[in-house]
N, C-alpha and C positions, 0 to 999 in steps of 0.2 A: 291386766296381767298378761295381755297377749300381744304388747308393742313391747319392744325395745325403744328409749328414747335417748336420742343422744345427747351429748351437753352443749347447751345452749351456743351461740354466735352472740356475740354482744356488741354494741356499736353506740359508743358514748354513753355506755351505764357501765359502770363497774362491778357490779355483781345481782344477783336475785334473791339473795339469801338474808334479806333483811337489813345488809348493810351497804347496800348499793347506792350509788350517788350518780345523778345527773348536773352534768353544771350548769349555771345558770345562762339562759340564751341556747342551749343544747335540746335537739329530740334526741332521745335514748330508745335503743329497741334490743330485744331479746330474740331470736330465731331458733325454733327447736325442730331437729326433725324426728319426725315418729316413723317406725319401721315395723309393718305389721308381721308378725311370725304365722306360719302356715296353720294355727290353731285360729286367728282372727276370723278367715273364712274357707273353711275347709271344703264345701261343696259347691257354695252360689256366692255371688256378690252381696254384703252384710254392710250393713249402714252401722256408723257409731257418731259419736256427737263428741267433739272437742270443746272443753270450758276451763275456766280458770279463776280466779281473782286477782285484780291489782290492788297490793295495798301500798301503801306509801306517806309519809309523814311529813305533814306542812305547820310550819310554827310549832313544832311538838304536839300536833294532833294527828291523831292516828285516821287514815280513813282508808275506806275499803270499798271497791269496785268490782260488781261482780260482771263478768264478761258475757258476750251472748254466743251460746251455741254455736257452733260450726259441725255441720254434717261430711261426714266424710265415709266414701264408698270406697271398701277393701275389695279388689278382687280377688277370685283364686288363684292361690300360685300353684307352680311346677313343682311338681316331687319327683326326684330322680332317683333311680335305684339303678346301682352299676354295676355290672356282670362282666367280669375279665374271664376268657380263655387263654391258657396260658400251654402251650403244647409240652406236655411230659418230656418227650424222649427229642434228643437232638443228634441226627445221623449227619455226622462228617467225619473226619480221620480220626482215627484211633492212636493215641500216644503210644501205647503199649505196642502196637505190630510194627517192629522196626523195618526200614526198608520198604516198606508199604504205605502208599499215602491213601486212604478212603477218600472217598469223591465227597464234597459238602451237600445235602440237600438242604432247602428253603426247612424251616420251622416256623410256624403260624402262632401269633397273639393277636386276641380280638376283645373288642370290647362292645356291649349292648349297653346301651341308654333306653329305660323305660322310664316314661313321664307317667306316673299314676296318680299324679294330682288333678285338680279340676281348673288347673289354669295352663298357658303356656310357658314355657320356656323360650326365651327371646334371646338369638345369636348366640349358641350355646358352643363353647370352644371348649376342650379337655385336654390336658397335656399330662403323658402317662411318663413313666421313668424308664431309663434301660435298665435290661438286665445285669443282675450285679452277680458276680460268682464270690462266694464266701468259701467254698471248700475244694483245691484243686491239687491231685493229690501228686502231680509230678511238678506243679509250681510254672506250668506253661503258661505263655501269653496266651490270651483267648480275644478274638476279634468280632464284635458283634456288628454287622453290616443290613441295613434296612433295603430290601432289593424290589419291594412293591407295597403300594399301599390303595385302599380303597374306601369309600365312602356310602353305603347304600347302593353297592356294587356296583359305583363308577370308581374309576382310577380319581387318587389324589395323591398329594406331592407326598413324596417320601420322609417323613417326618412323623414322630411321635405325637407333635401335638395334631390334633384333628378338629376342624370347625363343622359343626352340623347345624348350624344354621337356626331356626325356630324349631322347635319340639311342640308341636302339638299336644293339650291334654289326650292322656292315653295312648299316642304313639310310642312305635318301639325305634329306634336309629342304631344299624350297626356298622362300626367298623373294624379295618382289619388288615394286617398288614403281615408280610413274608419278610422275616429274615432269614441270614445267613451267619454261622459260627465257623470258626476256623478249627474248632477240635469238638468232637461229641462230646454227649453228655446226657446228663439226667436231670431236671429240674426236680427239685423235692422239698420245697419250702417254700409256698407262695404268702404274701402278704399285700396288704393295701392300706394307705393312710391316704386320706384327703383333706385339704385344709378350701374351704369354702372363704373366698374374700369379701366382707364387711365392713362398713366402718364400724359396727359396734363388737365384732368377735362373737356374737353372741350366738351357741350350738344353736338353738331352738330356731333362729333364723336361717340356718341352713338349707337350701334347696336340697341339696345330697342326704337322703335318710338312708340309704342304705350300702354299701358297697361289696362286694364278695367275690373270691377268686375260685376258678373251677379249673380243674385237673385235665386240660384237653389232650383227647388221643389222636383227634382228627375233625379237621372242616370238611363237611358232609353235605347232602342236599336233599330235601324232603321232597322226593321224588313221588310225589300223590297229587290227582287232581286238586286245582283250585289253588296249592301253595303258591306262594310270591315269589318264588326264584332266588331269593337272597341266599347267604351262605346261612347252614345251619351248624350245630357244635355238640360234637359226640363227646362226652365227659367220663371221668371215673370218679364220681363224686363221694362213694362211701372209702377211695384209698386204698385199695387193697393193692397188696403187693408186687403182681404183675401189670398194674394200671389195665384191669378190665373194664369197657365202657359200662354203664349202667344206666346213663340218662342222657336224652338228647334234648336239644335245647333251639327251639324254633325261633326264629329271627324275627315271629310273629309276637314273642314272649308266653309262649304255650311252654311247657315242661312233657317229656314222654318217659316212661321207663323202657328201660331196653333190657332184653331178658339175654342171656346165654344160650346159644344153641347146644345142643345134645348130640353127640353121635358123628360128630364129621368124620366123613371119609372122603377117599377120592379112589377112582377105579382103575387108575394106573399113571403113566406119565405122558407126557406126549413126546413123539417122534417125527423124524422127519414124513414120515409116509400118514401120520395121525396127529394131527395138530390138534382133536378137541378132547377135553378131558370131563367124567361126569363128577361133580361133587356132590354128596348128598350130607344132610343133615335134618333133625328134628326141630323146627322152628314155633316158637311161641305165636299166639296171637297178637298182632301190635307188631312193634319195632325189635328185630333179635340180631344179635352180633357172632357170627362166626369166626374160628379162627383154625387152620389145620397146615401144616407142612406142606409149603407148595410143592407142587407134586411133580416140576423139572426140576428141582433144586436150582432153579436160576438160570439155568440152561436154556431156557424160552423166556419169552416176553409175552405174559398177558395182555391181549388185545380189548377184549371183551366175554362179558358175563351174559348168559342168558337164562332165565329162569325156566325151565322144562315146562311148568303147567300151564301156562299162559303164553308164552313168548316173549314176555317183558325183557327188555334189555335194560340190565342194572346201568343207573347214572356212574358213570364212570370216578364221581368224587365216593362213590360208596362201596369201592372196593380198594385195596392196595395190597403191596407187597412191600415187606422188610425183610433186611437182610441180618440183624441181629435183633436179639431181647435182651432189654435192659428189667433187671432182676430191682426189687428195694435196696437192696446192698450186693456189693461186690462187681465182679465185672462181666458185663454182656455175655451172652451165648450167641456164638455165631447160627444161624441157620435161617434158612427162607423162609416165612410163614406169608401164607394167603391170607388178607382179611376180609369178610364178606358184612355189608348192613343189609339189611332188608325189610320191609314191609308188607306181613300177611295178615290178610283178614281175618284166618280162622288158623288154629293152632294143629300142627302135622308134620309128617314127612315132605321134605322139600328137594328135589332134585335141579343142579345148576350145572350149566353145559358153561366149560371155561374153556375160551378159543385163544390159541397162542401162535404167537411166530415166531420164526427163527430171529436169532441176535446176530447182527452183522459182525464179526470178529475183524481187526485188523493187526497184521505184524506188527512187533516193535521190535525194539533192540534186544540182542540175546533170543530171538524167535519165540520170545512169550506173546502169547496173545490176549488181547485187551478189548473187553466188550466196551462199543460206543454208542450203541441204538440203546442198551439198558438203562445207562445213566440218565441220556436224552429225555429217555420217554419218560421216566420218574420226575423230571423238571418240570417237562412241559405239563404233566398231569398235575402236577398241584399249583404251577402257574395260571394253570387254566379256570382254577378255582377262584 
């Protein structure tokens, strides 16, 4: 009951149900394929014995011959858990702002494969589907484009098919994509269905044991000593209306709780003579997320954030600026927000120095001024991940 058994392949034999016939002068055979499920050897190589009985009639006399036992050693199988991370908010052109074309920023999709079984997965490849729009208020054409991808930090082909190669027992593999959309939006429904192709189509024989989708806020980096340096994922697992992150999924397979900071404040705004701003917040022990209205209101560009208590320069993946906030329903609110993710050994008040630089602006037709450095910097910061 821990094996699947395929229909036999018959050669010169019309059946094995008692009515089968082998013609005179012929040699007949029946070939069976037995496929072990993951229950056959969950932890270590396990021996089984295959036997049977050959029965036939000769001149009206029934004859039965017992077959010798044959040892079969089943090796443990891979057991694959799939975690998809799909970015909640897509920043691009807002079709409701007539006469203005907002720039498109890359959004992220990632897949983490964890082999929790005792056997290796060999030559693993997974193909994921393109995003699908099921509710488009203005009915406009929306195009998605893959602009970059990687597997375990190495550049890969721009395709939603990813080749992981061999995934050893206990290993975690990570693939990530950067996509671009022609219009802004918010993904609010995530589903995943998987099909494991095998000759029997028996669910228990599938190597995929779990498939989950997480609402990704941002691809970040766990910047603590000893970490592997691969991408990590800040998510909103509890699904609150404003997408407040509450969990951090590590590329090693660990999951860390993320606390909401309290009392985020800034001591002012940057100016031509002072491009440093102090931001304060009460952070929890472990990982905390802080968000506040960006002090320069988008007029300056953040280039670095330093934790004052020990001079640590926060990884550039762990702070970012957004120019609009997407609620659960309705139109986005246009506001510049500074987001900070940080790890603290102890809980308490923390102060961060936010370093700014001026945004180069160039004149365009009609004497309007447009920022060129701000948008370029955002794209570069995301692509560097």
